[in-house]
Steps between C-alpha positions, in 0.01 A plus 500: 500500500587312820733266312678796340545689828618187681757428231616860470583508872757222457857547383584445135875510559691197378576243776252663737312170530638355825325169435728431201855400600800627307542266204869468585433370855443149627143585605398556138310201363437535127178297494353722774655844449585525128161642394451707814499877445812686612292798619279530806220637282518220247500232768206663678299527178573137416427342837321726749290772334207267433442458875445877536215515247129448552474121517135493400558712190813310401320167530195623306714615208729197508817708536808290576777758480549875483791538259444472124618198307828519315482563126594144402328321789342171399121510461506866599182609325287215630616589852413869446154403374461299821569823695815351654699828506373819666739734317419340162133562576583870545605509133176328399300748709669807351471355149128445555459860620690626195286287269168613643601866513653487153211331324234724657684832468652435151806699598844481344758301692705813575192658656452201731869469587508867604201481737592631845523285814190680631252773407396347167126523560269795457342559740764370739247325723480143624283313243416238763325771702350700210314252281303755296790719390625493141879480489756620247857387445754784504800448272762671286393501136767345279462557129730493199522800272611500136854573612500214745502725804333380817257728676482400865401824669125499459308342787156371404227289657293220353225294668560155643270243654452503876648149517823627341500800735492255792800311360695824461405611851626171648828527310549856617437396861756220465753742352449748784544223758824393332623857503418550869686180592810592303457225241560723198817483295561846362321827562162423344268223388249463218154345516611160364826420674756224474592283799873449564498168687869509590483849653142464631403835352269645235654676201357729233351329201661498157389381159689177566340431840156612370524240224635239742188541714282446192705190421429375852123499449534337157697215659272484804171495309651309206426712194481301173800320354639540148654211309837598351639362174720255691197366685583681824212662689551853628271720702347821365581799721286814524622856466322825578475607135291186441266594785474851356425349160232282657333817625499631144360169374198553723426811298442286191339206674255711695374682185341774700546872473554518874807281455644734239424804712665341801809424290510858371485636854752253638743610228438867577354623169231764462293346218474203268693660214795560731478141617512363146786731408684359801411145400647544153814693588631414844598223740140422583440482127741210485316334790157541341627404156627186665155445643342552159744252348405244764130556430557448126707182548254344742208608283653340192579175682146480634331321212159596631592865551393794291851593381557162334189548288606838363629538146773729636676204664601377156627849425693495825675176402596656166631814670713297740650294219576810294629708790738241637584313178349182645785495751283578799254280682168533319161383612514166315838425660361565845199279437733219389711533815189482716373193312833324565501605864154351544652156439709527819366340814621782724280782622774765491503703175793427271770767482472504117133597528580784741784619277277488192227699674755753628657543155162544333394750767826690446432521125143612562619767743723643228212500251280672758770761564544576128123511445494217247243325718273640770285381784298791629181550700191638326303695756122509509221562746253239618198507725509233769207310649451778758466766232844646575710614204861397526797505266671177395705373206582208275847411375554545125789317331630630165790421265586824321765378255559174316 
């Protein structure tokens, strides 16, 4: 905040930097002045702002400059991972906050982008001072109807962990401080804001800046690499729909009724039948069908798993061949790709393997949607070691047509 306010107080008018001579005069020395900023603000941010910051904190973090690195700067990402740039670290911080909030709350990206600059917690109390309070996240529900219309009027609340409430509270405090110091570009801010380094202001988030912050943490923490067909390695970048899908995956992995009930409530349905109708006919249905497809693929590839031992896997292979005229990736194709990839001496998965898995999952999703295959929970009651009766389920896989 101090760096922003210090920079914002300097002029951004061209040629306002008195330390840089006019390039047409005799005092201008190219080797000295060519790369010097023409504005007072730019020169201050390049050469003097560091001396105004907390020296102990700067030294502890290893910060060497305030301004972000240029897009094509050499060895940029290594320098960012070394904490060299304060403003680049802001992007990593906001991306981390987005990631943690997104993966815990399972919200749509539009719901996170539209969170207000403050007042997102219920109750609106400092979580650092009220340790025993259960907090909810307040947001605008975004959902797609059959006609594609967006409903953004309904305000609902869903629970979040106290640790996430503390993150949100800190962000809100930072946003309020920026507002009070006049460091806001535009009339309003959101919860996750973008930093305009040139103007030394915060700006409202957008889908583009939201994704850029997620990219920042992927580069900073070095998410896995993918080997392309030309041998080039490229990084995998996260998006909020993947975090939301991960939340749905937990429903299957947990295999507890409480997980299903929590999912039903988080999606705002009144009972299980409504939930399954929603799963089969709406946007969340596509998400959960995708999850089911992933479960089937991974279950088939696990030679020691239960799915591989089922007779219905042979029926599934026949259905895939018939449905797609052998033009799609079938299970045997995928297994062959993986066997070839195992011969490589690189730890990154081969792009052909990822494509094969994605294509097979896409085919399975279509079969799930049409009802030609199914992966559904069978509910039953069990008595645990404490004598308590609880409801749980097993997953049943079935091929309905061959």
